[in-house]
Structure formats: C-alpha cells, structure tokens
ROVOVEX-279755 format. One line per field, with one value per residue (C-alpha): residue in three letters; x, y, z. Coordinates in Angstrom, 3 decimals. Last residue first. Example, Ala and Ser with C-alpha at 12.3 -4.5 7.8 and 13.67 -1.06 7.14 Angstrom:
2
code = c(SER/ALA);
c1 = c(13.670/12.300);
c2 = c(-1.060/-4.500);
c3 = c(7.140/7.800);
END
This chain:
339
code = c(LEU/GLU/LYS/MET/GLU/THR/PHE/SER/ARG/VAL/ALA/LEU/GLN/GLU/LEU/TYR/PHE/GLN/TYR/ALA/VAL/ALA/ASP/PRO/ASN/SER/LYS/ALA/THR/ALA/ALA/ILE/GLY/THR/ALA/ALA/LYS/PHE/MET/PRO/ARG/TRP/ALA/LYS/GLU/ASP/SER/ALA/GLN/VAL/SER/LEU/VAL/VAL/ALA/HIS/THR/LEU/PRO/LEU/ILE/GLY/GLU/LEU/GLY/VAL/PRO/LEU/PRO/LYS/SER/PHE/ASN/SER/GLY/ARG/TRP/THR/LYS/ASP/THR/ASP/ASN/VAL/VAL/ASP/ALA/VAL/SER/ILE/SER/ASP/ALA/VAL/LYS/ASP/ARG/GLY/SER/ARG/ILE/ALA/ARG/ASP/LEU/PHE/ALA/ARG/ALA/ALA/ILE/PRO/GLY/PRO/ILE/ILE/GLN/THR/LEU/ASP/ALA/LEU/GLU/LYS/GLY/THR/LEU/THR/CYS/VAL/MET/GLY/LEU/PRO/MET/GLU/SER/TRP/ARG/GLN/GLY/VAL/ASP/ARG/SER/THR/LYS/SER/ILE/MET/TRP/TRP/LEU/MET/ASN/SER/GLU/GLU/SER/VAL/ILE/PRO/PHE/GLU/LEU/GLN/LEU/LYS/GLN/PHE/GLU/PRO/ALA/LEU/LYS/SER/TYR/PRO/GLU/GLY/ALA/ALA/ALA/LEU/ALA/LYS/SER/LEU/ALA/GLU/GLU/LYS/GLY/ASP/LYS/GLU/PRO/LYS/ALA/ARG/GLN/VAL/SER/ARG/GLN/SER/LEU/TYR/ARG/THR/ALA/ILE/GLU/PRO/ILE/GLN/PRO/VAL/VAL/SER/ALA/THR/ARG/VAL/ASN/GLN/ALA/ALA/GLY/CYS/LEU/LEU/CYS/LEU/ALA/ALA/LEU/ASP/ALA/ILE/ASP/ARG/SER/ASP/ARG/GLU/ILE/VAL/ASP/VAL/LEU/GLY/ALA/GLY/ALA/LEU/VAL/VAL/LEU/GLU/ARG/ASP/ASN/GLY/SER/MET/PRO/PHE/ASN/PRO/ASP/ALA/ASP/ASN/PHE/ALA/LYS/ARG/PHE/ARG/GLN/PRO/PHE/SER/THR/ASP/SER/LEU/ASN/LEU/GLN/PHE/PHE/VAL/GLN/ALA/LEU/LEU/SER/ILE/GLU/THR/ALA/ASP/VAL/ASP/PHE/SER/GLU/VAL/GLY/LYS/TRP/ARG/ASP/ALA/LEU/PRO/ILE/GLY/GLU/PRO/PRO/VAL/GLY/ALA/SER/ARG/TYR/TRP/ASP/GLY/PHE/HIS/SER/ASN/MET/SER/MET);
c1 = c(99.210/95.997/95.499/99.005/98.227/95.004/96.689/99.544/97.113/94.924/98.016/99.316/95.985/96.162/99.675/98.497/95.488/97.775/100.189/97.353/96.144/99.671/100.132/96.846/97.810/95.396/91.895/89.302/85.732/84.824/85.571/87.963/87.151/87.494/84.382/81.966/83.237/82.808/79.339/78.333/79.814/78.254/74.970/76.636/77.112/73.841/72.196/75.415/76.403/79.512/80.242/80.951/83.696/85.274/85.266/86.725/89.534/90.281/90.156/92.364/92.777/89.124/87.824/90.686/89.124/86.965/88.478/87.306/83.791/83.344/82.141/85.574/86.925/83.968/81.756/84.404/85.045/81.318/81.145/83.780/86.007/85.394/82.897/85.470/88.322/85.919/84.656/88.184/89.064/91.646/94.695/97.214/95.270/97.284/98.341/99.368/98.130/99.329/100.820/100.698/98.907/101.155/104.336/103.027/102.281/105.773/107.268/105.230/106.474/110.149/111.268/109.909/107.104/106.345/105.803/107.282/105.229/103.940/102.171/98.699/99.746/100.632/97.171/95.375/97.224/96.897/93.141/92.505/94.463/93.563/89.915/90.207/91.808/89.057/90.253/91.487/95.084/95.202/94.715/91.927/92.239/89.977/92.063/95.560/95.193/97.279/100.315/102.198/105.524/104.240/103.069/106.356/108.212/106.067/106.606/110.372/110.150/108.451/110.750/113.882/112.459/111.473/115.012/116.858/116.101/116.141/119.063/121.129/120.329/121.362/124.631/125.343/124.777/126.680/129.982/128.333/127.191/130.721/131.479/129.545/125.847/125.631/126.199/123.396/120.996/122.064/121.414/118.036/116.988/118.302/116.106/113.070/113.524/115.163/116.610/115.394/117.669/118.207/116.757/114.019/116.617/115.687/111.978/112.601/114.447/111.565/109.131/111.048/111.355/107.612/106.787/109.010/107.186/103.886/105.269/106.594/103.076/102.068/98.475/97.825/97.317/93.850/93.777/94.883/98.516/99.197/96.408/97.919/96.103/97.872/101.295/100.493/98.732/101.567/104.165/102.345/101.850/105.522/106.535/104.202/105.900/109.467/109.471/109.296/111.899/111.710/108.369/106.638/108.052/106.880/103.372/103.408/104.682/101.752/99.349/101.147/100.773/97.056/96.664/98.112/95.258/92.663/93.738/90.422/90.309/92.436/94.924/98.587/99.436/99.912/102.898/104.006/100.730/98.826/100.632/99.609/96.135/95.636/95.696/92.975/90.959/91.417/90.498/87.033/85.431/86.601/86.174/87.057/85.865/88.964/91.332/94.272/96.402/93.486/92.577/96.236/96.506/93.352/94.781/97.951/95.696/94.002/97.296/98.806/100.244/101.945/101.971/105.032/107.212/104.767/104.184/107.912/107.951/105.452/107.587/110.613/108.495/107.511/105.353/106.256/107.446/106.054/103.702/100.821/100.206/100.435/103.737/105.008/104.206/105.924/108.968/109.195/109.386/112.018/114.926/113.006/113.314/115.981/115.408);
c2 = c(76.948/78.548/80.706/82.171/83.071/84.803/86.809/87.915/88.898/90.884/92.537/93.475/95.143/97.013/98.211/99.862/101.487/102.933/104.150/105.895/107.518/108.583/110.128/112.009/113.400/112.375/113.171/111.746/112.583/108.900/108.596/105.850/103.225/100.610/98.445/100.869/103.859/102.001/100.819/104.412/105.684/103.217/105.109/108.414/108.258/106.441/103.017/101.312/97.964/99.244/101.688/98.892/97.454/100.900/101.579/98.142/98.871/102.109/100.559/97.495/96.391/96.970/94.656/92.144/89.613/87.824/88.086/91.332/91.341/90.791/93.655/95.281/95.104/95.396/97.226/99.823/100.328/100.857/103.163/105.529/106.713/110.277/108.962/106.673/109.169/111.923/109.872/108.932/112.620/114.360/116.395/118.881/119.265/118.722/121.563/121.942/118.454/116.406/113.633/114.645/111.480/109.278/110.832/110.369/106.745/106.105/107.830/105.550/102.455/103.526/100.881/98.243/95.845/94.058/91.508/90.298/90.451/93.995/94.985/94.373/96.368/99.284/98.999/99.020/102.039/103.825/103.301/104.204/107.462/108.480/107.988/110.385/113.069/113.092/111.661/113.422/113.743/109.991/109.380/106.920/103.324/102.022/99.297/100.046/103.709/106.181/108.289/106.012/106.775/105.331/102.112/101.807/102.262/99.689/97.109/97.617/97.323/93.948/92.526/93.602/92.148/88.865/88.593/89.217/86.153/83.404/85.014/85.185/81.570/80.468/82.369/80.879/77.304/77.574/76.530/73.410/72.385/71.961/70.322/68.519/67.589/68.525/72.183/72.066/70.575/73.074/76.004/74.582/74.289/77.761/79.273/77.358/78.809/76.864/80.097/82.996/84.390/88.185/89.766/91.491/93.183/96.853/96.150/93.920/96.736/99.129/96.450/95.941/99.650/100.184/97.141/98.463/101.813/99.942/98.782/102.126/103.589/101.479/102.374/103.452/107.106/107.713/106.256/108.577/107.858/106.263/103.763/102.217/99.034/99.043/99.160/96.534/94.209/94.642/93.780/90.603/89.579/90.138/88.061/85.290/85.166/85.651/82.824/83.720/85.362/89.141/89.808/87.047/88.418/91.907/90.552/88.848/92.019/93.913/91.321/91.489/95.258/95.070/92.278/94.600/97.017/94.230/93.015/92.342/88.657/85.484/86.932/85.839/84.247/80.836/82.283/80.567/78.646/81.798/83.621/81.141/80.979/84.700/84.153/81.519/83.772/86.739/84.621/83.516/86.593/85.592/88.381/90.825/94.428/96.621/97.566/98.235/95.600/93.201/93.382/93.000/89.860/88.574/89.187/87.289/84.594/84.075/83.949/81.346/81.771/79.752/81.337/80.034/83.051/85.570/83.381/83.156/86.949/87.246/84.981/87.213/90.286/89.105/92.159/93.860/96.995/97.033/99.962/99.737/103.141/101.752/103.538/102.116/98.568/99.166/100.452/97.155/95.228/97.535/95.079/92.364/89.157/86.747/84.287);
c3 = c(90.402/89.116/92.195/91.760/88.150/89.157/91.922/89.644/86.900/89.283/90.778/87.324/86.525/89.846/89.092/85.859/87.545/90.220/87.539/85.703/88.931/89.891/86.424/86.830/90.266/93.019/94.209/96.588/95.525/95.198/98.911/99.982/102.618/99.886/100.022/101.710/99.708/96.419/97.343/98.156/94.846/92.392/91.991/91.103/87.330/86.729/86.918/88.003/86.477/84.682/87.510/89.980/87.747/87.258/90.996/91.682/89.235/91.029/94.510/94.110/97.744/98.580/95.847/95.951/98.304/95.753/92.275/90.672/89.253/85.512/83.309/83.293/79.739/77.368/79.864/80.635/76.918/76.328/79.345/77.945/80.775/81.935/84.508/86.132/86.264/87.300/90.242/91.350/91.397/89.204/90.118/88.740/85.507/82.329/80.020/76.393/75.610/72.610/74.746/78.409/79.522/77.358/78.774/82.325/81.523/80.175/83.235/85.497/83.675/83.661/86.179/83.823/84.765/88.034/86.497/83.222/80.047/80.403/77.188/78.632/81.710/79.411/77.870/81.234/82.577/79.234/79.173/82.799/82.882/79.314/80.219/83.124/80.969/78.357/75.025/71.886/73.133/73.642/69.929/69.150/67.971/70.744/72.389/71.081/72.033/70.045/70.848/68.396/70.103/73.381/71.770/69.860/73.166/74.932/72.196/72.434/76.223/75.997/73.325/75.210/78.431/76.753/75.275/78.544/80.651/78.057/76.244/79.441/80.261/76.790/77.132/80.577/79.300/76.010/77.538/78.955/75.485/74.057/76.399/79.116/79.131/82.816/81.971/79.430/81.972/84.642/82.313/81.331/84.996/85.808/83.105/84.415/87.906/90.743/92.147/90.045/87.358/87.300/84.163/86.164/88.340/87.891/88.175/91.177/92.946/92.354/93.509/96.752/97.462/97.028/99.166/101.962/101.691/102.100/105.496/106.735/106.725/109.755/110.656/107.079/106.176/104.737/101.240/98.449/99.358/95.944/96.633/99.797/98.796/95.448/97.116/99.722/97.285/94.759/97.413/98.456/94.818/94.000/97.029/95.813/92.424/93.675/96.173/99.852/102.097/102.141/100.455/102.425/105.690/104.732/104.181/107.573/109.234/107.749/109.137/112.498/112.677/111.834/114.411/117.050/116.453/116.529/119.970/121.701/120.849/120.817/123.290/123.077/126.431/124.795/122.851/119.612/119.297/120.230/117.456/114.761/116.338/115.733/111.965/112.120/114.401/112.062/108.982/110.057/108.496/105.015/102.423/105.179/105.063/105.041/107.852/105.521/107.273/107.719/104.027/103.067/105.212/103.524/100.040/100.927/102.388/99.044/97.142/99.471/102.924/105.640/109.087/110.916/110.107/111.581/114.641/115.250/114.903/117.729/119.876/119.296/120.010/123.475/124.287/127.568/125.838/122.312/123.029/120.506/118.891/115.363/114.763/118.058/116.945/113.604/115.483/117.367/114.088/112.600/113.028/111.199/113.200/112.023/109.167);
END
C-alpha cells in the first residue's frame, strides 16, 4: 500500500516540520508494525497522550521505525510518536480486516469524545475514523473477503447446478436478514418510549440517565458493529421523547450522577478492559462512580485517566451517542481478544 497522501500534513498539524524527515521510511515503519487488539488500544493511548497501560510500548513502537531508518531516534521524539501512532491506526483502518479496522476506528472516535477532549494533535485522524464508520454503517450488508458468507457461497457454487444458482441468494439472505431483524427491534424499542432495562418511560427519567440508558440499550440491540447510520438520530428521538424541551448541554458529572446508582452497579461494576479506561471516558466515569463514596469522589481519578474534566459539557444526543459507541468498542475489543 502506498503512503497516505496526507502523511506530511499530519506532521505539520502536530507542529513537527516534515522537511528533512524521510517520510517513505516512516511509512514503512507504520506498515511493518503488526497489531492486535491490545496494541490498537496502546496506539490510541499514545495518540491521545493518555497514561499508558504498558509503559514499554513506546520503545517497542519506536523500534519499528528504527529498523526502517537507523537514524530514527529512540527517545526525545514524543510529538512525532503521536503522529506515527495516529498513522498506524489509519493504516489499520485502510488495509486490515474489517473487525480490527472497526476497533481502530471506534478507539479513535471514542477517544476524541465528541470533541469534548481538548483538540487532538492531529484532528484530521479522528475525522478519518468518523468517515470510515459512516461508510461501514451504510455498507454493513456488503460481504467481507473470506468471510463466512463468502465461504458458503463458494461451497454452493462448487456444488454445481441447481445449487450454484442459489449461492448469491443465500449470501444475500445471510447478510441482510440480521440487519433487518436488528433495525426492526430498534424501531420497536424506539416506538415503545420505554427502557428495556428498568421498565420506565424515558420521559420520566433525569436527562443524564436517559443518555446512558438509551446508549447502552441501543448497543445491546446492535447485532452488527458499527450499528446503523441512524443510530444517533434514534438516540436523539429517545432523549426528546415526551419532553417539551431538552437542555442544550449536560456535563459528564451530571450524566453520571443523574443515572440511578443501582442500575450503574448492575451493569458497570466491573472495570473496563485494561487500556480502554482513557479511551472510553464516559463508561470509565460510570465505572468509577459505582465504587465512589460520594458524587464527587470519582472525579479526580476520572480526570487523571482521561484528561477530561468532569465539568466538561456536550449536547445530550452527542453524550448518548458517545456512550453507545463506547459499548460497541468494549464488545469489539473483547471479541478481538478472544480470537
């Protein structure tokens, strides 16, 4: 794969002049660095300048570039490493298998936290993740190369007539039926205007709880990551259900404290998988709050892990969508770890 045409621009965005840097060698290092789910999370941690779950990772990552260019420094280049971590995630999105590309994009989009986080060093890179996930949502019925649907299609085709003529129809059914089933369940959920988890109408809940509850419940109904293109619209509809007016913004602290502690404890008593704490800020806030002694005790730990203040605000529909994407990211990460 050729070097991304915007690679030099990412350096400039980060304040690192690309002139004099052998970009082709840098890109060789990007392509040579093999990743799994854990290293996807570590690349995201480096990109968003979070506390690292594995402090040895930067040296391991640097070695890929030093192998491609012996003049690449093994220290003192943290700013460039942020660019290269982002480039590594983009490379995964553009050329790896669908599952790990989805995880990379979800980590970038969730880590950006709907622009609540202070502007990233290279804002163009989360934007690439946003475009990728939007395209994936539209094309969820598209067969994946070497996927299970393709395997059945090939087997039927190899069986000869009359089975070979059925191959494309079987493949279409395999791909489209789960989507139809998923979206039908989502529409009934939305029409009900009632929580599946607590059996209460959304209009009767505090705004913050509607954001977390609907985000989690819609993720539960999502069979195929990254979910339908209309997911955010569904959540906005749920938030506004039965309300004459919805506040323009809500803080992380109010989202957490509005959410019933019993429900939080039932669903988020376990810590996030190691490495995802800073990348999935809203979920981490909820997890921390379950063990907190009062409504404020979790805030310093949240700020330390995510770099985001508990007083930071966003639009309610953005908060719900963020929480939704975070649940998909946890599932994607867990499934990748189990492979």
